[in-house]
N, CA, C and O atoms as a CHARMM CRD file, in Angstrom:
* protein
*
  308
    1    1 MET  N     30.64700  17.16700 -45.65900 PROA 1      0.00000
    2    1 MET  CA    29.24100  17.02100 -45.30900 PROA 1      0.00000
    3    1 MET  C     28.67600  18.32500 -44.78600 PROA 1      0.00000
    4    1 MET  O     27.92500  18.32600 -43.81100 PROA 1      0.00000
    5    2 VAL  N     29.01500  19.40400 -45.40100 PROA 2      0.00000
    6    2 VAL  CA    28.45600  20.70300 -45.04200 PROA 2      0.00000
    7    2 VAL  C     27.47800  21.07900 -46.14100 PROA 2      0.00000
    8    2 VAL  O     27.87300  21.27100 -47.29100 PROA 2      0.00000
    9    3 HSD  N     26.23100  21.18300 -45.79800 PROA 3      0.00000
   10    3 HSD  CA    25.21100  21.50600 -46.78900 PROA 3      0.00000
   11    3 HSD  C     23.98900  22.09700 -46.12300 PROA 3      0.00000
   12    3 HSD  O     23.86600  22.06400 -44.89900 PROA 3      0.00000
   13    4 GLY  N     23.09600  22.63000 -46.91300 PROA 4      0.00000
   14    4 GLY  CA    21.83000  23.17900 -46.44000 PROA 4      0.00000
   15    4 GLY  C     20.69600  22.23700 -46.79600 PROA 4      0.00000
   16    4 GLY  O     20.85700  21.01700 -46.77500 PROA 4      0.00000
   17    5 GLY  N     19.53800  22.81800 -47.12500 PROA 5      0.00000
   18    5 GLY  CA    18.39700  22.01900 -47.51900 PROA 5      0.00000
   19    5 GLY  C     17.57900  21.49100 -46.35900 PROA 5      0.00000
   20    5 GLY  O     16.55200  20.84500 -46.57000 PROA 5      0.00000
   21    6 LEU  N     18.01800  21.75600 -45.13600 PROA 6      0.00000
   22    6 LEU  CA    17.33900  21.31800 -43.92200 PROA 6      0.00000
   23    6 LEU  C     17.04200  19.82300 -43.92000 PROA 6      0.00000
   24    6 LEU  O     15.96200  19.39600 -43.51400 PROA 6      0.00000
   25    7 LYS  N     18.01700  19.02900 -44.38100 PROA 7      0.00000
   26    7 LYS  CA    17.89200  17.57400 -44.29800 PROA 7      0.00000
   27    7 LYS  C     19.24500  17.00500 -43.92700 PROA 7      0.00000
   28    7 LYS  O     20.27500  17.63800 -44.15700 PROA 7      0.00000
   29    8 SER  N     19.24600  15.82900 -43.36200 PROA 8      0.00000
   30    8 SER  CA    20.49100  15.24100 -42.89300 PROA 8      0.00000
   31    8 SER  C     20.64100  13.82500 -43.41700 PROA 8      0.00000
   32    8 SER  O     19.69600  13.03700 -43.42900 PROA 8      0.00000
   33    9 ILE  N     21.85300  13.52700 -43.84900 PROA 9      0.00000
   34    9 ILE  CA    22.21200  12.16600 -44.23200 PROA 9      0.00000
   35    9 ILE  C     23.44700  11.83200 -43.40100 PROA 9      0.00000
   36    9 ILE  O     24.52000  11.56100 -43.93900 PROA 9      0.00000
   37   10 GLY  N     23.27600  11.85600 -42.08600 PROA 10     0.00000
   38   10 GLY  CA    24.37400  11.59500 -41.17500 PROA 10     0.00000
   39   10 GLY  C     25.18300  12.82600 -40.82200 PROA 10     0.00000
   40   10 GLY  O     26.26900  12.70600 -40.25500 PROA 10     0.00000
   41   11 CYS  N     24.68700  13.98900 -41.13900 PROA 11     0.00000
   42   11 CYS  CA    25.39800  15.22300 -40.82300 PROA 11     0.00000
   43   11 CYS  C     24.45800  16.18900 -40.09600 PROA 11     0.00000
   44   11 CYS  O     23.28900  15.87700 -39.86900 PROA 11     0.00000
   45   12 TYR  N     24.97200  17.34000 -39.74300 PROA 12     0.00000
   46   12 TYR  CA    24.19300  18.34200 -39.02500 PROA 12     0.00000
   47   12 TYR  C     23.33700  19.12600 -40.01400 PROA 12     0.00000
   48   12 TYR  O     23.87800  19.80800 -40.88500 PROA 12     0.00000
   49   13 ALA  N     22.03100  19.04500 -39.89800 PROA 13     0.00000
   50   13 ALA  CA    21.12000  19.71200 -40.82900 PROA 13     0.00000
   51   13 ALA  C     20.84100  21.14200 -40.38000 PROA 13     0.00000
   52   13 ALA  O     20.70000  21.40300 -39.18500 PROA 13     0.00000
   53   14 MET  N     20.76300  22.06200 -41.32600 PROA 14     0.00000
   54   14 MET  CA    20.44200  23.45400 -41.04200 PROA 14     0.00000
   55   14 MET  C     19.75600  24.06100 -42.24800 PROA 14     0.00000
   56   14 MET  O     19.71000  23.45900 -43.32100 PROA 14     0.00000
   57   15 THR  N     19.23000  25.24200 -42.06600 PROA 15     0.00000
   58   15 THR  CA    18.56400  25.92100 -43.17600 PROA 15     0.00000
   59   15 THR  C     19.59200  26.46300 -44.15800 PROA 15     0.00000
   60   15 THR  O     20.76700  26.61200 -43.82200 PROA 15     0.00000
   61   16 ASP  N     19.14500  26.75600 -45.36500 PROA 16     0.00000
   62   16 ASP  CA    20.03300  27.32600 -46.37700 PROA 16     0.00000
   63   16 ASP  C     20.59500  28.67000 -45.91800 PROA 16     0.00000
   64   16 ASP  O     21.74300  28.99200 -46.22600 PROA 16     0.00000
   65   17 ARG  N     19.81100  29.45400 -45.19100 PROA 17     0.00000
   66   17 ARG  CA    20.27800  30.75300 -44.71100 PROA 17     0.00000
   67   17 ARG  C     21.55200  30.60000 -43.87800 PROA 17     0.00000
   68   17 ARG  O     22.50600  31.35900 -44.05400 PROA 17     0.00000
   69   18 TYR  N     21.56600  29.62300 -42.97700 PROA 18     0.00000
   70   18 TYR  CA    22.72700  29.44200 -42.12000 PROA 18     0.00000
   71   18 TYR  C     23.90500  28.81400 -42.86800 PROA 18     0.00000
   72   18 TYR  O     25.05600  29.17500 -42.62200 PROA 18     0.00000
   73   19 ILE  N     23.63200  27.88900 -43.76700 PROA 19     0.00000
   74   19 ILE  CA    24.73700  27.29400 -44.50700 PROA 19     0.00000
   75   19 ILE  C     25.38300  28.33200 -45.41600 PROA 19     0.00000
   76   19 ILE  O     26.59100  28.28100 -45.65000 PROA 19     0.00000
   77   20 ASN  N     24.60200  29.26300 -45.92700 PROA 20     0.00000
   78   20 ASN  CA    25.17000  30.33200 -46.75100 PROA 20     0.00000
   79   20 ASN  C     26.10400  31.22700 -45.95200 PROA 20     0.00000
   80   20 ASN  O     26.99700  31.86100 -46.51500 PROA 20     0.00000
   81   21 GLU  N     25.90300  31.27900 -44.65900 PROA 21     0.00000
   82   21 GLU  CA    26.78800  32.04500 -43.77800 PROA 21     0.00000
   83   21 GLU  C     28.06900  31.26000 -43.46900 PROA 21     0.00000
   84   21 GLU  O     29.14800  31.84600 -43.38500 PROA 21     0.00000
   85   22 ILE  N     27.95600  29.95900 -43.30100 PROA 22     0.00000
   86   22 ILE  CA    29.07700  29.11300 -42.90200 PROA 22     0.00000
   87   22 ILE  C     29.93300  28.67100 -44.08700 PROA 22     0.00000
   88   22 ILE  O     31.15800  28.62000 -43.97200 PROA 22     0.00000
   89   23 TYR  N     29.32400  28.35600 -45.20300 PROA 23     0.00000
   90   23 TYR  CA    30.03500  27.72200 -46.31000 PROA 23     0.00000
   91   23 TYR  C     31.23800  28.51200 -46.82400 PROA 23     0.00000
   92   23 TYR  O     32.26700  27.89800 -47.10500 PROA 23     0.00000
   93   24 PRO  N     31.16800  29.83400 -46.96100 PROA 24     0.00000
   94   24 PRO  CA    32.36100  30.55800 -47.43300 PROA 24     0.00000
   95   24 PRO  C     33.59300  30.33500 -46.55100 PROA 24     0.00000
   96   24 PRO  O     34.71100  30.28500 -47.06400 PROA 24     0.00000
   97   25 TYR  N     33.40800  30.20200 -45.24600 PROA 25     0.00000
   98   25 TYR  CA    34.53100  29.91700 -44.35000 PROA 25     0.00000
   99   25 TYR  C     35.11200  28.53500 -44.63600 PROA 25     0.00000
  100   25 TYR  O     36.33000  28.35500 -44.66900 PROA 25     0.00000
  101   26 VAL  N     34.23300  27.57200 -44.84000 PROA 26     0.00000
  102   26 VAL  CA    34.66600  26.20800 -45.12600 PROA 26     0.00000
  103   26 VAL  C     35.40800  26.16700 -46.45800 PROA 26     0.00000
  104   26 VAL  O     36.48600  25.58200 -46.55300 PROA 26     0.00000
  105   27 GLU  N     34.84100  26.77900 -47.46800 PROA 27     0.00000
  106   27 GLU  CA    35.45700  26.79100 -48.79300 PROA 27     0.00000
  107   27 GLU  C     36.84300  27.43400 -48.75300 PROA 27     0.00000
  108   27 GLU  O     37.79100  26.91400 -49.34100 PROA 27     0.00000
  109   28 ASN  N     36.95600  28.55200 -48.06600 PROA 28     0.00000
  110   28 ASN  CA    38.24200  29.23900 -47.94700 PROA 28     0.00000
  111   28 ASN  C     39.27200  28.37600 -47.21600 PROA 28     0.00000
  112   28 ASN  O     40.43200  28.31200 -47.62200 PROA 28     0.00000
  113   29 ALA  N     38.85000  27.72100 -46.15400 PROA 29     0.00000
  114   29 ALA  CA    39.76300  26.85400 -45.40200 PROA 29     0.00000
  115   29 ALA  C     40.26100  25.71000 -46.26600 PROA 29     0.00000
  116   29 ALA  O     41.45600  25.41500 -46.26600 PROA 29     0.00000
  117   30 LEU  N     39.37200  25.06200 -47.00000 PROA 30     0.00000
  118   30 LEU  CA    39.77200  23.94600 -47.85400 PROA 30     0.00000
  119   30 LEU  C     40.70100  24.40000 -48.97000 PROA 30     0.00000
  120   30 LEU  O     41.67300  23.71400 -49.28800 PROA 30     0.00000
  121   31 GLN  N     40.41100  25.54700 -49.56300 PROA 31     0.00000
  122   31 GLN  CA    41.24900  26.06100 -50.65000 PROA 31     0.00000
  123   31 GLN  C     42.64600  26.44300 -50.16100 PROA 31     0.00000
  124   31 GLN  O     43.58600  26.50100 -50.95400 PROA 31     0.00000
  125   32 ASN  N     42.78400  26.70000 -48.88000 PROA 32     0.00000
  126   32 ASN  CA    44.07400  27.07900 -48.31300 PROA 32     0.00000
  127   32 ASN  C     44.76300  25.92600 -47.58700 PROA 32     0.00000
  128   32 ASN  O     45.64900  26.14700 -46.76300 PROA 32     0.00000
  129   33 GLY  N     44.35200  24.69800 -47.89600 PROA 33     0.00000
  130   33 GLY  CA    45.05100  23.52800 -47.39900 PROA 33     0.00000
  131   33 GLY  C     44.58700  22.96400 -46.07700 PROA 33     0.00000
  132   33 GLY  O     45.19200  22.02100 -45.56800 PROA 33     0.00000
  133   34 GLN  N     43.54200  23.50800 -45.51000 PROA 34     0.00000
  134   34 GLN  CA    43.03100  22.97200 -44.24600 PROA 34     0.00000
  135   34 GLN  C     42.16100  21.76300 -44.56200 PROA 34     0.00000
  136   34 GLN  O     41.31100  21.82800 -45.45100 PROA 34     0.00000
  137   35 TYR  N     42.36400  20.65300 -43.84000 PROA 35     0.00000
  138   35 TYR  CA    41.63000  19.41600 -44.12000 PROA 35     0.00000
  139   35 TYR  C     40.44200  19.19600 -43.19400 PROA 35     0.00000
  140   35 TYR  O     39.55500  18.39900 -43.49900 PROA 35     0.00000
  141   36 GLU  N     40.42000  19.88600 -42.08700 PROA 36     0.00000
  142   36 GLU  CA    39.32000  19.75900 -41.13700 PROA 36     0.00000
  143   36 GLU  C     38.84300  21.14700 -40.74700 PROA 36     0.00000
  144   36 GLU  O     39.63000  22.09100 -40.66500 PROA 36     0.00000
  145   37 ILE  N     37.53900  21.25700 -40.50800 PROA 37     0.00000
  146   37 ILE  CA    36.94900  22.52500 -40.10100 PROA 37     0.00000
  147   37 ILE  C     36.11700  22.26400 -38.84600 PROA 37     0.00000
  148   37 ILE  O     35.18400  21.46100 -38.86200 PROA 37     0.00000
  149   38 GLN  N     36.46500  22.94700 -37.77300 PROA 38     0.00000
  150   38 GLN  CA    35.71200  22.79300 -36.53200 PROA 38     0.00000
  151   38 GLN  C     34.60200  23.84000 -36.50800 PROA 38     0.00000
  152   38 GLN  O     34.85600  25.03000 -36.69400 PROA 38     0.00000
  153   39 VAL  N     33.38300  23.39300 -36.27900 PROA 39     0.00000
  154   39 VAL  CA    32.23000  24.28700 -36.20600 PROA 39     0.00000
  155   39 VAL  C     31.61800  24.13200 -34.81700 PROA 39     0.00000
  156   39 VAL  O     31.27900  23.02500 -34.39900 PROA 39     0.00000
  157   40 ASN  N     31.47900  25.24400 -34.11000 PROA 40     0.00000
  158   40 ASN  CA    30.85300  25.24300 -32.78800 PROA 40     0.00000
  159   40 ASN  C     29.46300  25.82200 -32.92300 PROA 40     0.00000
  160   40 ASN  O     29.29200  26.94900 -33.38800 PROA 40     0.00000
  161   41 ILE  N     28.47000  25.05000 -32.51700 PROA 41     0.00000
  162   41 ILE  CA    27.07500  25.47300 -32.64800 PROA 41     0.00000
  163   41 ILE  C     26.41800  25.41600 -31.27600 PROA 41     0.00000
  164   41 ILE  O     26.47100  24.39900 -30.58400 PROA 41     0.00000
  165   42 TYR  N     25.80700  26.50900 -30.90500 PROA 42     0.00000
  166   42 TYR  CA    25.11700  26.61600 -29.61900 PROA 42     0.00000
  167   42 TYR  C     23.65100  26.95000 -29.86900 PROA 42     0.00000
  168   42 TYR  O     23.32000  27.51400 -30.91200 PROA 42     0.00000
  169   43 PRO  N     22.77300  26.61300 -28.93600 PROA 43     0.00000
  170   43 PRO  CA    21.33800  26.83300 -29.16600 PROA 43     0.00000
  171   43 PRO  C     20.93800  28.30900 -29.21300 PROA 43     0.00000
  172   43 PRO  O     19.90000  28.64600 -29.78300 PROA 43     0.00000
  173   44 PHE  N     21.74700  29.19200 -28.62000 PROA 44     0.00000
  174   44 PHE  CA    21.51300  30.63300 -28.61100 PROA 44     0.00000
  175   44 PHE  C     22.76600  31.28200 -28.04500 PROA 44     0.00000
  176   44 PHE  O     23.65600  30.58000 -27.56500 PROA 44     0.00000
  177   45 LYS  N     22.85600  32.60100 -28.09000 PROA 45     0.00000
  178   45 LYS  CA    23.98600  33.28400 -27.45300 PROA 45     0.00000
  179   45 LYS  C     23.85500  33.05600 -25.95100 PROA 45     0.00000
  180   45 LYS  O     22.92000  33.55200 -25.32200 PROA 45     0.00000
  181   46 MET  N     24.76900  32.32600 -25.39300 PROA 46     0.00000
  182   46 MET  CA    24.63600  31.84800 -24.02400 PROA 46     0.00000
  183   46 MET  C     25.21600  32.82000 -22.99900 PROA 46     0.00000
  184   46 MET  O     26.00100  32.43900 -22.13100 PROA 46     0.00000
  185   47 THR  N     24.81600  34.06900 -23.11900 PROA 47     0.00000
  186   47 THR  CA    25.19400  35.08800 -22.15000 PROA 47     0.00000
  187   47 THR  C     24.45200  34.82900 -20.84400 PROA 47     0.00000
  188   47 THR  O     23.49400  34.05600 -20.81300 PROA 47     0.00000
  189   48 SER  N     24.88600  35.46600 -19.78000 PROA 48     0.00000
  190   48 SER  CA    24.21400  35.28800 -18.48400 PROA 48     0.00000
  191   48 SER  C     22.74500  35.67700 -18.56900 PROA 48     0.00000
  192   48 SER  O     21.88500  34.98200 -18.02800 PROA 48     0.00000
  193   49 SER  N     22.45700  36.77800 -19.24000 PROA 49     0.00000
  194   49 SER  CA    21.05700  37.22000 -19.33800 PROA 49     0.00000
  195   49 SER  C     20.21800  36.23700 -20.14700 PROA 49     0.00000
  196   49 SER  O     19.06900  35.97300 -19.79100 PROA 49     0.00000
  197   50 ASN  N     20.77000  35.69200 -21.22600 PROA 50     0.00000
  198   50 ASN  CA    20.01400  34.70100 -22.00300 PROA 50     0.00000
  199   50 ASN  C     19.85300  33.39900 -21.24800 PROA 50     0.00000
  200   50 ASN  O     18.80500  32.75800 -21.33600 PROA 50     0.00000
  201   51 MET  N     20.87600  32.99500 -20.50500 PROA 51     0.00000
  202   51 MET  CA    20.75000  31.78300 -19.69600 PROA 51     0.00000
  203   51 MET  C     19.63100  31.96700 -18.66900 PROA 51     0.00000
  204   51 MET  O     18.82800  31.06200 -18.44300 PROA 51     0.00000
  205   52 ASN  N     19.58900  33.13300 -18.05900 PROA 52     0.00000
  206   52 ASN  CA    18.53700  33.42000 -17.08500 PROA 52     0.00000
  207   52 ASN  C     17.15700  33.41200 -17.74600 PROA 52     0.00000
  208   52 ASN  O     16.18600  32.92800 -17.16300 PROA 52     0.00000
  209   53 ARG  N     17.07800  33.94100 -18.94300 PROA 53     0.00000
  210   53 ARG  CA    15.80100  33.98100 -19.66700 PROA 53     0.00000
  211   53 ARG  C     15.29900  32.56800 -19.97900 PROA 53     0.00000
  212   53 ARG  O     14.09000  32.34100 -20.01700 PROA 53     0.00000
  213   54 HSD  N     16.20800  31.62300 -20.20100 PROA 54     0.00000
  214   54 HSD  CA    15.83500  30.24700 -20.54800 PROA 54     0.00000
  215   54 HSD  C     15.89800  29.29400 -19.35100 PROA 54     0.00000
  216   54 HSD  O     15.89500  28.07600 -19.53200 PROA 54     0.00000
  217   55 ARG  N     15.95400  29.82900 -18.15100 PROA 55     0.00000
  218   55 ARG  CA    16.15700  29.00200 -16.95600 PROA 55     0.00000
  219   55 ARG  C     15.03800  27.99500 -16.70700 PROA 55     0.00000
  220   55 ARG  O     15.25900  27.01700 -15.99300 PROA 55     0.00000
  221   56 ASN  N     13.85400  28.19500 -17.26400 PROA 56     0.00000
  222   56 ASN  CA    12.74300  27.26500 -17.04600 PROA 56     0.00000
  223   56 ASN  C     12.63300  26.20200 -18.13300 PROA 56     0.00000
  224   56 ASN  O     11.71100  25.38700 -18.11300 PROA 56     0.00000
  225   57 SER  N     13.55700  26.20500 -19.06800 PROA 57     0.00000
  226   57 SER  CA    13.54800  25.20500 -20.13900 PROA 57     0.00000
  227   57 SER  C     13.92400  23.83300 -19.59400 PROA 57     0.00000
  228   57 SER  O     14.72200  23.72400 -18.66200 PROA 57     0.00000
  229   58 ARG  N     13.36600  22.82400 -20.15800 PROA 58     0.00000
  230   58 ARG  CA    13.72400  21.46600 -19.74300 PROA 58     0.00000
  231   58 ARG  C     15.15900  21.12400 -20.13300 PROA 58     0.00000
  232   58 ARG  O     15.71700  20.15200 -19.62500 PROA 58     0.00000
  233   59 TYR  N     15.76000  21.89800 -21.01800 PROA 59     0.00000
  234   59 TYR  CA    17.13700  21.68400 -21.45200 PROA 59     0.00000
  235   59 TYR  C     18.14900  22.50100 -20.65200 PROA 59     0.00000
  236   59 TYR  O     19.34700  22.43100 -20.92600 PROA 59     0.00000
  237   60 TYR  N     17.69700  23.25800 -19.69000 PROA 60     0.00000
  238   60 TYR  CA    18.56800  24.18800 -18.97500 PROA 60     0.00000
  239   60 TYR  C     19.78700  23.50600 -18.34300 PROA 60     0.00000
  240   60 TYR  O     20.89600  24.03200 -18.42500 PROA 60     0.00000
  241   61 THR  N     19.59700  22.36400 -17.72600 PROA 61     0.00000
  242   61 THR  CA    20.71800  21.66600 -17.08900 PROA 61     0.00000
  243   61 THR  C     21.78600  21.32500 -18.12300 PROA 61     0.00000
  244   61 THR  O     22.97700  21.49800 -17.86400 PROA 61     0.00000
  245   62 PHE  N     21.37400  20.84800 -19.28100 PROA 62     0.00000
  246   62 PHE  CA    22.31500  20.55400 -20.35500 PROA 62     0.00000
  247   62 PHE  C     22.98600  21.82900 -20.84800 PROA 62     0.00000
  248   62 PHE  O     24.19900  21.84600 -21.06000 PROA 62     0.00000
  249   63 TRP  N     22.21400  22.89500 -21.03300 PROA 63     0.00000
  250   63 TRP  CA    22.76600  24.15200 -21.52100 PROA 63     0.00000
  251   63 TRP  C     23.79100  24.74000 -20.55400 PROA 63     0.00000
  252   63 TRP  O     24.75900  25.37300 -20.97600 PROA 63     0.00000
  253   64 ARG  N     23.57600  24.53000 -19.26200 PROA 64     0.00000
  254   64 ARG  CA    24.56300  25.02200 -18.28300 PROA 64     0.00000
  255   64 ARG  C     25.91200  24.32800 -18.47300 PROA 64     0.00000
  256   64 ARG  O     26.95800  24.91200 -18.18700 PROA 64     0.00000
  257   65 GLN  N     25.89000  23.09400 -18.95000 PROA 65     0.00000
  258   65 GLN  CA    27.14400  22.39000 -19.23100 PROA 65     0.00000
  259   65 GLN  C     27.83900  22.97200 -20.46500 PROA 65     0.00000
  260   65 GLN  O     29.06700  22.98300 -20.53700 PROA 65     0.00000
  261   66 LEU  N     27.06300  23.45200 -21.42900 PROA 66     0.00000
  262   66 LEU  CA    27.62000  24.03600 -22.64800 PROA 66     0.00000
  263   66 LEU  C     28.11700  25.46700 -22.43900 PROA 66     0.00000
  264   66 LEU  O     29.01800  25.92700 -23.14100 PROA 66     0.00000
  265   67 GLN  N     27.53700  26.15300 -21.49000 PROA 67     0.00000
  266   67 GLN  CA    27.79100  27.58200 -21.31200 PROA 67     0.00000
  267   67 GLN  C     29.26300  27.92900 -21.09400 PROA 67     0.00000
  268   67 GLN  O     29.71800  28.91400 -21.67500 PROA 67     0.00000
  269   68 PRO  N     30.04000  27.19000 -20.29600 PROA 68     0.00000
  270   68 PRO  CA    31.46600  27.52100 -20.16700 PROA 68     0.00000
  271   68 PRO  C     32.22000  27.40800 -21.49600 PROA 68     0.00000
  272   68 PRO  O     33.11300  28.21000 -21.76900 PROA 68     0.00000
  273   69 ALA  N     31.87300  26.43300 -22.31200 PROA 69     0.00000
  274   69 ALA  CA    32.50600  26.30200 -23.62700 PROA 69     0.00000
  275   69 ALA  C     32.12900  27.48700 -24.51900 PROA 69     0.00000
  276   69 ALA  O     32.96400  27.99200 -25.27000 PROA 69     0.00000
  277   70 TYR  N     30.88400  27.92600 -24.43600 PROA 70     0.00000
  278   70 TYR  CA    30.45100  29.10700 -25.19600 PROA 70     0.00000
  279   70 TYR  C     31.27100  30.33000 -24.78200 PROA 70     0.00000
  280   70 TYR  O     31.74400  31.08100 -25.63500 PROA 70     0.00000
  281   71 GLU  N     31.43500  30.52500 -23.48900 PROA 71     0.00000
  282   71 GLU  CA    32.22400  31.65900 -23.01100 PROA 71     0.00000
  283   71 GLU  C     33.66600  31.59400 -23.48300 PROA 71     0.00000
  284   71 GLU  O     34.23700  32.60100 -23.90100 PROA 71     0.00000
  285   72 TYR  N     34.25200  30.40800 -23.41600 PROA 72     0.00000
  286   72 TYR  CA    35.61900  30.23300 -23.88300 PROA 72     0.00000
  287   72 TYR  C     35.71200  30.55300 -25.38600 PROA 72     0.00000
  288   72 TYR  O     36.61300  31.26400 -25.83200 PROA 72     0.00000
  289   73 PHE  N     34.75900  30.01100 -26.14400 PROA 73     0.00000
  290   73 PHE  CA    34.75000  30.22400 -27.58800 PROA 73     0.00000
  291   73 PHE  C     34.63100  31.70300 -27.93900 PROA 73     0.00000
  292   73 PHE  O     35.33900  32.18500 -28.82400 PROA 73     0.00000
  293   74 THR  N     33.74700  32.42800 -27.25900 PROA 74     0.00000
  294   74 THR  CA    33.56200  33.84800 -27.58800 PROA 74     0.00000
  295   74 THR  C     34.78300  34.67900 -27.19700 PROA 74     0.00000
  296   74 THR  O     35.08100  35.67500 -27.85600 PROA 74     0.00000
  297   75 LYS  N     35.48400  34.29300 -26.15200 PROA 75     0.00000
  298   75 LYS  CA    36.68700  35.02600 -25.75300 PROA 75     0.00000
  299   75 LYS  C     37.87500  34.68900 -26.64500 PROA 75     0.00000
  300   75 LYS  O     38.70700  35.55300 -26.92100 PROA 75     0.00000
  301   76 ALA  N     37.96000  33.45000 -27.09400 PROA 76     0.00000
  302   76 ALA  CA    39.09800  33.00000 -27.89800 PROA 76     0.00000
  303   76 ALA  C     38.97900  33.40000 -29.36200 PROA 76     0.00000
  304   76 ALA  O     39.97400  33.40700 -30.08800 PROA 76     0.00000
  305   77 ASN  N     37.78800  33.72800 -29.79300 PROA 77     0.00000
  306   77 ASN  CA    37.59800  34.05700 -31.21400 PROA 77     0.00000
  307   77 ASN  C     37.16200  35.47300 -31.31100 PROA 77     0.00000
  308   77 ASN  O     36.93900  35.97600 -32.41300 PROA 77     0.00000
């Protein structure tokens, strides 16, 4: 269920530009025997400066919960 077209049929919808960036990784993983592909998607690069810039957003409390996972992901990859 990885596709573009900016529509969703029970999956995560995105623009064609972004799916064109992601799909080659998925295709390569499947061709090499991987059955599952984990995709981590964040609303923006959740650096301290960006978090501060978005501090007045109504989503800020939720984003603060995501931020440690973003940091872990960027360090681990």
